[in-house]
C-alpha positions in Angstrom: 0.0 0.0 0.0 1.2 3.5 -0.7 -0.2 7.1 -0.6 -0.7 9.3 -3.6 -0.8 13.1 -3.4 -2.5 15.2 -6.0 -1.8 18.9 -5.8 -2.0 21.8 -8.3 1.4 22.9 -9.4 2.9 19.4 -8.6 1.1 16.2 -9.7 -2.5 17.4 -10.0 -3.7 14.4 -12.2 -2.6 11.1 -13.6 -2.8 10.3 -17.3 -4.8 7.3 -18.5 -3.1 4.0 -17.6 -3.6 0.4 -16.5 -2.3 -0.6 -13.1 0.2 -3.5 -12.8 -2.2 -5.5 -10.6 -5.0 -7.9 -10.8 -7.1 -5.6 -8.6 -6.6 -2.1 -7.3 -8.1 -0.6 -4.2 -8.3 3.2 -3.7 -9.2 4.7 -0.3 -9.8 8.5 0.0 -7.9 10.0 2.9 -9.4 13.5 2.9 -12.6 15.3 2.1 -13.6 16.9 -1.2 -15.0 20.4 -0.7 -13.0 20.8 2.6 -9.5 19.8 1.7 -9.5 19.9 -2.1 -11.6 20.6 -5.2 -11.8 18.5 -8.4 -10.2 15.1 -8.6 -11.8 11.7 -8.9 -11.1 8.8 -11.3 -12.5 8.3 -14.8 -12.7 4.8 -16.4 -12.0 5.6 -20.0 -13.6 2.5 -21.7 -16.9 3.1 -19.8 -16.8 6.9 -19.8 -17.6 6.7 -16.1 -16.4 9.1 -13.4 -16.2 8.1 -9.8 -15.7 10.8 -7.2 -15.2 8.4 -4.2 -16.0 11.1 -1.7 -16.4 9.1 1.5 -13.2 9.1 3.5 -12.1 5.6 4.5 -14.4 3.8 2.0 -12.6 1.7 -0.5 -13.2 1.5 -4.3 -12.0 -1.8 -5.9 -11.6 -2.4 -9.6 -9.6 -4.6 -12.0 -6.2 -3.0 -12.4 -5.2 -4.6 -15.7 -6.9 -5.3 -19.0 -10.4 -3.8 -18.8 -10.1 -0.7 -16.6 -8.0 1.9 -18.3 -8.4 4.9 -15.9 -7.1 8.3 -15.1 -6.8 10.5 -12.0 -8.7 13.7 -12.7 -7.2 17.1 -12.0 -7.3 18.5 -8.5 -7.9 22.2 -9.0 -7.5 23.5 -5.4 -6.0 22.1 -2.2 -4.4 18.7 -1.8 -6.0 15.3 -2.3 -4.6 12.1 -0.7 -5.5 8.5 -1.5 -4.2 5.2 -0.2 -3.7 2.7 -3.1 -3.2 -1.0 -2.8 -2.4 -3.4 -5.6 -3.6 -7.0 -5.2 -2.3 -10.0 -7.1 -4.0 -13.1 -5.7 
């Protein structure tokens, strides 16, 4: 598990990519609207955006093959997420 920081002027987004895992788990560590604005994840193939606003609640998805995704731009503040790659 590792922590990712999204911040304007530094790494404010992540380009579309596949993770090197069978499954990926993302857990928001701070609150949209209070700590940051923008952000979220977009699954390219499905044109689906997930904001995952509930701190401490996990979102799990296939990391390889089907779920090309990108981290959307944080426009204000700093967003932190914990990420875990699972390869059962």
